[in-house]
LORO-152166 format. One record per residue (C-alpha): residue number from 1; residue in one letter; x negated, y, z negated. Coordinates in Angstrom, 2 decimals, always signed. Layout:
// residues N
<NUM,'A',<X,Y,Z>>
...
END
This chain:
// residues 137
<1,'X',<+0.15,-0.02,+0.12>>
<2,'X',<-2.82,+2.49,-0.79>>
<3,'X',<-4.43,+1.71,+3.20>>
<4,'X',<-1.42,+2.94,+4.22>>
<5,'X',<-0.85,+5.56,+2.44>>
<6,'X',<-4.57,+7.13,+2.95>>
<7,'X',<-3.70,+6.35,+6.87>>
<8,'X',<-0.64,+7.90,+6.69>>
<9,'X',<-2.37,+11.49,+5.20>>
<10,'X',<-5.18,+10.69,+7.52>>
<11,'X',<-3.14,+10.25,+10.59>>
<12,'X',<+0.29,+11.96,+10.47>>
<13,'X',<-0.75,+15.60,+10.61>>
<14,'X',<-2.55,+15.28,+14.20>>
<15,'X',<+0.34,+14.95,+16.18>>
<16,'X',<+1.96,+18.09,+14.40>>
<17,'X',<-1.46,+20.10,+15.10>>
<18,'X',<-1.64,+18.64,+18.46>>
<19,'X',<+1.87,+20.18,+19.27>>
<20,'X',<+1.08,+23.37,+17.37>>
<21,'X',<-1.90,+23.70,+19.21>>
<22,'X',<+0.30,+22.98,+22.74>>
<23,'X',<+2.86,+25.20,+22.10>>
<24,'X',<+0.12,+28.18,+21.13>>
<25,'X',<-1.36,+27.39,+24.43>>
<26,'X',<+1.61,+27.03,+26.50>>
<27,'X',<+3.09,+30.00,+29.27>>
<28,'X',<+6.30,+30.47,+26.64>>
<29,'X',<+3.71,+31.66,+24.04>>
<30,'X',<+1.36,+33.70,+26.38>>
<31,'X',<+3.30,+34.61,+29.05>>
<32,'X',<+0.34,+33.89,+31.26>>
<33,'X',<+3.16,+33.70,+34.55>>
<34,'X',<+5.77,+36.23,+33.51>>
<35,'X',<+6.31,+39.42,+34.98>>
<36,'X',<+6.87,+42.82,+33.92>>
<37,'X',<+9.03,+45.25,+35.70>>
<38,'X',<+6.75,+48.45,+36.37>>
<39,'X',<+7.52,+51.86,+36.91>>
<40,'X',<+5.72,+51.84,+40.62>>
<41,'X',<+5.14,+47.97,+42.51>>
<42,'X',<+0.98,+48.17,+42.36>>
<43,'X',<-0.93,+45.64,+44.13>>
<44,'X',<-4.15,+45.26,+43.58>>
<45,'X',<-4.71,+42.84,+46.45>>
<46,'X',<-3.38,+45.44,+48.64>>
<47,'X',<-5.60,+48.44,+47.17>>
<48,'X',<-8.69,+46.72,+46.91>>
<49,'X',<-9.06,+43.86,+49.61>>
<50,'X',<-7.08,+45.45,+51.86>>
<51,'X',<-8.16,+48.82,+51.57>>
<52,'X',<-11.23,+48.63,+50.43>>
<53,'X',<-10.66,+50.93,+47.32>>
<54,'X',<-13.37,+50.48,+44.24>>
<55,'X',<-12.34,+48.91,+41.29>>
<56,'X',<-14.37,+51.45,+38.86>>
<57,'X',<-12.74,+54.36,+40.63>>
<58,'X',<-8.99,+52.77,+40.38>>
<59,'X',<-9.82,+51.90,+36.40>>
<60,'X',<-11.65,+54.51,+35.57>>
<61,'X',<-14.46,+52.24,+34.33>>
<62,'X',<-17.03,+54.41,+35.58>>
<63,'X',<-16.52,+57.02,+33.24>>
<64,'X',<-15.36,+54.66,+29.78>>
<65,'X',<-16.36,+51.17,+29.01>>
<66,'X',<-12.15,+50.32,+28.96>>
<67,'X',<-10.88,+50.13,+32.15>>
<68,'X',<-7.87,+51.52,+32.43>>
<69,'X',<-4.68,+52.82,+34.66>>
<70,'X',<-5.80,+55.70,+36.70>>
<71,'X',<-4.04,+59.09,+36.20>>
<72,'X',<-1.80,+60.38,+38.41>>
<73,'X',<-4.47,+62.38,+40.08>>
<74,'X',<-6.19,+59.52,+41.22>>
<75,'X',<-2.74,+57.59,+42.81>>
<76,'X',<-1.97,+61.22,+44.51>>
<77,'X',<-5.41,+61.65,+45.73>>
<78,'X',<-4.24,+59.57,+48.77>>
<79,'X',<-0.77,+59.29,+48.06>>
<80,'X',<-0.28,+63.33,+48.74>>
<81,'X',<-1.13,+62.34,+52.53>>
<82,'X',<+0.23,+58.74,+52.56>>
<83,'X',<+3.84,+57.20,+52.13>>
<84,'X',<+4.97,+61.09,+51.00>>
<85,'X',<+8.46,+60.22,+51.20>>
<86,'X',<+8.32,+56.87,+50.09>>
<87,'X',<+10.91,+56.45,+47.49>>
<88,'X',<+8.80,+53.74,+45.57>>
<89,'X',<+6.53,+56.51,+44.94>>
<90,'X',<+8.75,+58.83,+43.71>>
<91,'X',<+7.54,+57.99,+39.68>>
<92,'X',<+4.22,+59.13,+40.95>>
<93,'X',<+5.44,+62.47,+42.46>>
<94,'X',<+7.27,+63.04,+39.15>>
<95,'X',<+4.73,+62.47,+37.54>>
<96,'X',<+2.12,+64.99,+38.77>>
<97,'X',<+4.86,+67.62,+39.15>>
<98,'X',<+6.21,+67.02,+35.68>>
<99,'X',<+2.33,+66.73,+34.25>>
<100,'X',<+3.40,+63.72,+32.27>>
<101,'X',<+1.43,+60.21,+32.46>>
<102,'X',<+3.42,+57.16,+34.27>>
<103,'X',<+4.04,+54.43,+31.34>>
<104,'X',<+3.30,+51.29,+32.32>>
<105,'X',<+4.22,+48.25,+30.77>>
<106,'X',<+0.99,+46.40,+29.59>>
<107,'X',<+0.20,+43.35,+30.92>>
<108,'X',<-2.26,+42.02,+28.43>>
<109,'X',<-2.49,+42.28,+24.51>>
<110,'X',<-5.97,+41.48,+23.09>>
<111,'X',<-6.35,+40.67,+19.60>>
<112,'X',<-7.79,+43.62,+17.61>>
<113,'X',<-11.12,+42.03,+17.34>>
<114,'X',<-11.63,+41.58,+20.71>>
<115,'X',<-13.61,+43.81,+22.15>>
<116,'X',<-14.78,+43.75,+25.97>>
<117,'X',<-16.60,+46.17,+27.77>>
<118,'X',<-17.05,+46.60,+30.91>>
<119,'X',<-20.12,+48.54,+30.88>>
<120,'X',<-22.82,+45.63,+31.29>>
<121,'X',<-20.59,+44.84,+35.21>>
<122,'X',<-21.00,+47.86,+36.55>>
<123,'X',<-24.51,+48.54,+35.01>>
<124,'X',<-25.61,+45.21,+37.04>>
<125,'X',<-23.66,+46.12,+40.33>>
<126,'X',<-21.06,+43.81,+39.77>>
<127,'X',<-18.31,+46.37,+41.42>>
<128,'X',<-16.38,+44.48,+43.52>>
<129,'X',<-14.00,+41.36,+41.89>>
<130,'X',<-12.34,+39.00,+45.00>>
<131,'X',<-8.76,+38.63,+45.07>>
<132,'X',<-9.04,+35.09,+44.43>>
<133,'X',<-11.46,+35.34,+41.17>>
<134,'X',<-9.20,+38.53,+39.82>>
<135,'X',<-7.82,+38.97,+36.61>>
<136,'X',<-4.18,+39.93,+38.15>>
<137,'X',<-3.80,+36.76,+40.30>>
END
């Protein structure tokens, strides 16, 4: 009887731990495949791969260690001349006219103890990311 109790104490917790781990790593919890509605339909593939725009230019990592969303003025560098009447870009034009930022929905949330510095990538001239290896894919 003691062996059964000892074995149960050692073996029974493992399926529960494995199940908890599987749930925490699942798409349900991590939202890996989920999409968020954004105020403007922005495509990295179109802007970076299709048009050849530089990631550091779009994400401001050359001015900051943290990649971010570009200010409206960066968008309007091109869109003041291209697609000037496109309905999908109305939030960008309104943002510039009203001098207020566009409120994007965050798609990644890192724990407070995580800090990712892009400076090493910029310093090593790893300026371009192929779309197949990009984090937004």
